[in-house]
C-alpha positions in Angstrom: -108.4 -74.9 -74.4 -110.0 -71.5 -75.7 -113.0 -71.9 -77.7 -112.6 -70.4 -81.3 -115.0 -69.3 -83.8 -113.0 -70.4 -86.9 -110.1 -72.7 -88.4 -108.2 -71.9 -91.4 -106.3 -74.6 -93.5 -103.6 -73.2 -95.6 -102.9 -75.7 -98.1 -106.3 -76.7 -97.8 -107.3 -77.8 -101.2 -104.7 -80.5 -101.5 -105.3 -84.5 -100.5 -104.5 -84.2 -96.7 -106.2 -80.4 -96.3 -109.4 -81.8 -97.7 -109.9 -84.8 -95.7 -108.9 -82.5 -92.5 -111.6 -79.5 -93.5 -114.0 -82.8 -93.9 -113.5 -84.0 -90.6 -113.6 -80.5 -89.2 -116.8 -79.7 -91.1 -118.2 -83.1 -89.5 -117.2 -83.0 -86.0 -115.0 -79.8 -84.6 -118.1 -77.6 -83.4 -116.1 -74.5 -85.9 -118.9 -71.7 -87.0 -116.5 -70.8 -90.0 -114.3 -72.9 -92.2 -111.8 -71.4 -94.4 -109.4 -73.0 -96.9 -106.8 -70.8 -98.5 -105.0 -72.4 -102.0 -103.9 -71.8 -105.3 -105.4 -74.7 -106.3 -108.7 -76.3 -107.0 -110.0 -78.5 -103.8 -109.4 -81.9 -104.0 -112.7 -82.8 -103.6 -115.3 -80.0 -102.0 -116.4 -79.8 -98.2 -120.1 -78.0 -98.1 -119.6 -75.2 -95.8 -116.0 -74.4 -96.5 -115.1 -70.8 -97.5 -112.5 -71.5 -100.1 -110.3 -68.5 -100.9 -107.2 -67.9 -103.5 -104.0 -67.0 -102.3 -100.7 -67.7 -102.7 -98.3 -68.1 -99.7 -95.5 -66.9 -101.2 -97.1 -63.9 -101.1 -98.0 -61.8 -97.7 -101.1 -62.6 -96.3 -103.5 -59.8 -95.5 -104.5 -59.6 -92.0 -108.7 -59.4 -93.3 -108.4 -62.1 -95.5 -110.8 -64.4 -93.1 -112.5 -61.8 -91.4 -111.9 -60.1 -88.1 -110.3 -62.2 -85.3 -108.1 -64.7 -84.1 -108.4 -68.7 -85.5 -107.0 -71.9 -85.0 -104.6 -72.3 -88.1 -103.6 -75.6 -90.2 -100.8 -75.0 -92.0 -100.2 -77.6 -94.8 -99.0 -75.6 -97.4 -96.1 -76.7 -99.6 -93.9 -77.9 -102.2 -93.4 -81.5 -101.6 -93.2 -83.6 -104.9 -89.5 -84.9 -104.5 -88.1 -85.0 -107.3 -89.7 -82.7 -109.4 -88.8 -78.9 -108.6 -85.6 -77.0 -108.5 -83.7 -76.9 -105.5 -84.7 -73.0 -105.0 -88.2 -73.7 -105.5 -88.6 -75.8 -101.9 -86.9 -73.2 -100.2 -88.4 -70.0 -101.7 -92.0 -71.7 -101.4 -91.9 -73.5 -98.2 -89.7 -70.8 -96.2 -91.7 -67.9 -97.0 -95.3 -69.7 -96.9 -93.9 -70.4 -93.0 -92.9 -67.0 -92.5 -96.0 -65.3 -93.7 -98.7 -67.6 -92.4 -96.9 -67.0 -88.5 -96.8 -63.1 -89.4 -101.0 -64.0 -90.2 -100.8 -65.7 -86.7 -99.2 -63.0 -85.2 -101.4 -60.1 -86.7 -104.5 -61.5 -86.3 -104.1 -62.6 -82.4 -104.0 -66.6 -83.2 -102.8 -68.5 -80.3 -102.4 -72.2 -81.8 -100.8 -73.7 -85.1 -100.9 -77.3 -86.2 -98.0 -77.5 -88.7 -97.5 -80.4 -91.2 -94.1 -81.3 -91.6 -92.4 -84.4 -92.7 -90.3 -87.3 -92.1 -87.9 -85.8 -94.9 -86.3 -84.2 -92.0 -84.4 -87.6 -91.3 -83.3 -88.6 -94.3 -83.4 -92.6 -95.7 -82.9 -94.7 -93.1 -82.4 -98.8 -93.0 -82.4 -98.6 -89.1 -85.1 -97.4 -87.3 -85.4 -93.3 -86.6 -87.8 -91.9 -83.5 -88.6 -88.3 -82.5 -84.8 -88.0 -80.6 -83.0 -89.4 -83.5 -80.8 -87.0 -85.5 -81.9 -85.2 -88.4 -80.1 -85.7 -91.5 -82.2 -84.3 -94.5 -80.8 -85.1 -97.5 -82.7 -83.5 -100.0 -83.7 -79.6 -100.5 -87.3 -80.6 -99.9 -86.3 -82.0 -96.3 -83.9 -79.4 -95.6 -86.7 -77.1 -96.4 -89.0 -78.6 -94.4 -86.5 -78.6 -91.1 -86.3 -74.7 -91.4 -89.9 -74.1 -91.4 -90.2 -76.1 -88.5 -88.0 -73.9 -87.0 -89.6 -70.7 -88.2 -93.1 -72.0 -86.6 -90.8 -72.7 -83.6 -90.0 -69.1 -83.0 -93.8 -68.1 -83.5 -94.0 -69.6 -80.8 -91.1 -68.7 -78.5 -92.5 -65.0 -79.4 -95.0 -65.7 -76.7 -94.4 -68.8 -74.9 -97.1 -68.5 -72.4 -99.9 -68.3 -74.6 -98.9 -69.8 -77.9 -99.1 -73.8 -78.7 -97.4 -75.2 -82.1 -98.1 -79.1 -83.0 -95.6 -80.1 -85.7 -96.2 -83.4 -87.0 -94.0 -85.0 -89.5 -96.1 -87.5 -92.0 -94.7 -90.6 -93.7 -96.5 -91.2 -97.1 -99.8 -91.0 -96.9 -102.6 -92.7 -98.5 -106.4 -92.7 -99.0 -108.9 -91.7 -101.3 -108.5 -88.8 -103.8 -104.5 -89.2 -103.0 -103.5 -89.8 -106.4 -100.1 -90.6 -105.4 -97.7 -93.7 -104.4 -100.4 -96.1 -103.4 -102.9 -95.4 -106.2 -100.1 -95.5 -108.5 -98.9 -99.1 -107.0 -102.7 -100.3 -107.0 -103.1 -99.7 -110.6 -99.9 -101.5 -111.4 -101.1 -104.5 -109.1 -104.3 -104.3 -110.6 -103.4 -104.9 -114.4 -100.3 -107.2 -113.1 -97.5 -105.0 -113.7 -95.6 -104.5 -110.8 -92.3 -105.6 -110.5 -90.1 -105.2 -107.4 -87.4 -102.2 -107.3 -84.4 -103.7 -106.8 -85.6 -105.4 -103.0 -88.6 -106.4 -101.3 -87.7 -105.8 -98.0 -87.5 -102.1 -98.4 -89.2 -100.5 -95.2 -91.6 -97.2 -96.3 -93.5 -95.8 -93.4 -96.8 -95.0 -93.6 -100.3 -94.4 -92.6 -103.8 -93.8 -93.5 -105.1 -90.3 -94.1 -107.8 -91.0 -91.7 -105.6 -91.9 -88.5 -103.5 -88.7 -89.9 -106.1 -86.0 -89.4 -107.4 -87.8 -85.7 -103.7 -88.0 -84.7 -103.2 -84.1 -85.1 -106.5 -83.5 -83.7 -105.3 -85.5 -80.5 -102.0 -84.4 -80.3 -103.3 -80.7 -80.5 -105.8 -81.3 -77.7 -102.5 -82.7 -75.5 -100.2 -80.1 -75.8 -99.0 -76.9 -73.9 -96.3 -75.5 -75.8 -94.5 -77.3 -78.2 -95.1 -80.9 -79.6 -93.2 -82.8 -82.2 -94.5 -86.0 -83.8 -94.0 -88.7 -86.0 -97.0 -90.1 -87.6 -96.7 -93.7 -89.0 -97.7 -96.7 -88.2 -96.0 -98.3 -85.3 -95.5 -101.3 -87.3 -93.1 -100.5 -90.2 -94.1 -102.5 -93.2 -92.4 -103.5 -95.8 -92.7 -103.1 -99.8 -93.6 -106.9 -100.1 -96.1 -106.9 -97.2 -98.1 -103.5 -98.6 -98.4 -105.1 -101.9 -99.5 -108.3 -99.6 -102.3 -106.5 -97.9 -103.6 -104.7 -101.5 -103.6 -108.3 -103.3 -105.7 -109.7 -100.0 -108.2 -106.8 -100.0 -108.4 -106.2 -103.8 -107.9 -110.0 -104.9 -104.7 -108.8 -107.2 -101.8 -111.5 -108.3 -99.2 -111.4 -106.2 -96.4 -110.0 -107.7 -92.8 -112.1 -107.9 -90.8 -110.5 -110.3 -88.0 -108.4 -109.3 -85.4 -105.9 -111.1 -82.1 -105.7 -109.7 -80.9 -102.7 -108.8 -78.3 -102.3 -110.6 -80.2 -102.6 -114.1 -83.1 -100.2 -112.6 -79.9 -97.2 -111.9 -78.8 -98.2 -115.6 -81.8 -97.7 -117.4 -83.0 -94.5 -115.5 -79.5 -93.0 -116.9 -80.4 -94.0 -120.1 -83.7 -91.7 -119.6 -81.5 -89.1 -118.1 -79.6 -89.0 -121.5 -82.9 -88.9 -123.5 -84.0 -86.0 -121.3 -81.0 -84.2 -121.5 -81.6 -84.4 -125.7 -85.5 -83.3 -125.3 -87.0 -86.1 -124.7 -88.9 -85.3 -121.5 -89.6 -87.9 -118.8 -90.0 -88.1 -115.0 -87.6 -91.1 -114.9 -84.0 -90.5 -113.3 -82.2 -91.8 -110.8 -82.9 -89.9 -107.6 -86.5 -91.5 -108.1 -85.2 -94.9 -108.4 -83.0 -94.5 -105.2 -86.3 -93.1 -103.7 -87.9 -96.4 -104.2 -84.8 -98.5 -103.1 -84.1 -96.7 -100.0 -86.0 -97.7 -96.7 -87.9 -94.6 -94.1 -87.7 -96.6 -91.4 -89.7 -94.3 -89.0 -91.3 -95.2 -85.5 -94.0 -92.8 -84.4 -92.6 -93.3 -80.6 -94.5 -90.2 -78.9 -97.7 -90.9 -80.5 -97.8 -94.4 -79.1 -96.3 -92.9 -75.6 -99.4 -90.6 -75.9 -102.0 -93.5 -76.1 -103.2 -92.7 -79.7 -105.5 -94.8 -80.6 -105.4 -96.0 -84.2 -108.5 -96.5 -85.9 -106.8 -99.0 -88.8 -104.1 -101.0 -89.6 -102.6 -101.3 -93.4 -105.3 -104.2 -94.3 -108.6 -102.4 -92.9 -107.3 -99.0 -93.9 -107.5 -100.2 -97.6 -110.5 -102.2 -96.9 -111.7 -99.1 -95.9 -110.3 -96.8 -98.7 -112.0 -99.5 -101.3 -115.2 -99.2 -100.0 -115.4 -95.4 -100.0 -114.2 -95.6 -103.6 -116.3 -95.4 -106.7 -114.6 -95.1 -110.1 -112.0 -97.6 -109.1 -110.8 -99.9 -106.3 -108.5 -97.1 -105.2 -109.3 -94.4 -106.4 
């Protein structure tokens, strides 16, 4: 790999982007690091240049100074459900197009792009990188189209350009403020109940291992690499809860609410929402809890990626780093 003086992380203010910048600042050898985002950083990394730019707009070629950079494109509208369908396409496709145009204008030759396992759709049967792509949401479809935009950029100069596409599962860790953080809070208060079933498979992975995998697969890439990121063991909801309880000493949850009852309750909240009583509970969100994401990281395992953690050791690591709560 040709030595490049700087790296740019589009979407660097987010959870994954902030952890990526922290790793790059620690041991990447880059002289300059840039974060380009419209939000405030989840946590600030010393030495990083934080720039504000909306990727739905064209990116000035001189935004990060002169010369090429290694590019990491993490920017996206991703919360599902939570946005109108058009917002996923408008933001994610525009962002992919503008980042690739920026890469062309600046002479960049290497992009790492974070897609999503949503391109596979919900799946009870195991799926790997060779499985059919069947996204069932606007987010998943927008990510699949964004992958194609990045591949077109690589094909325009296939001898020099490289694209590494990672499809992460649910990612957790310090400052996540998402699914695993909410689960930890509910377990700590003894308020978690199993939504419909205990054996729902939820492909997941620790943020530190995700960052390691991105750098690992980028180094091995000579043209185009697409891989899933999750732990090889596809943990069930019950196993994830058991790991939290073992690490933090929480009481194990026992209660299970039938799926039909949850759907009926969600419909009631949808009716309230229609009458102006705003809330975030709806049937698509409940269905997301009930459906498995049984994703296999076949290419990562075949490449010999050395995972640093499993579910228990990662939660232990996260808890040791936390200050405000067990898992903050």
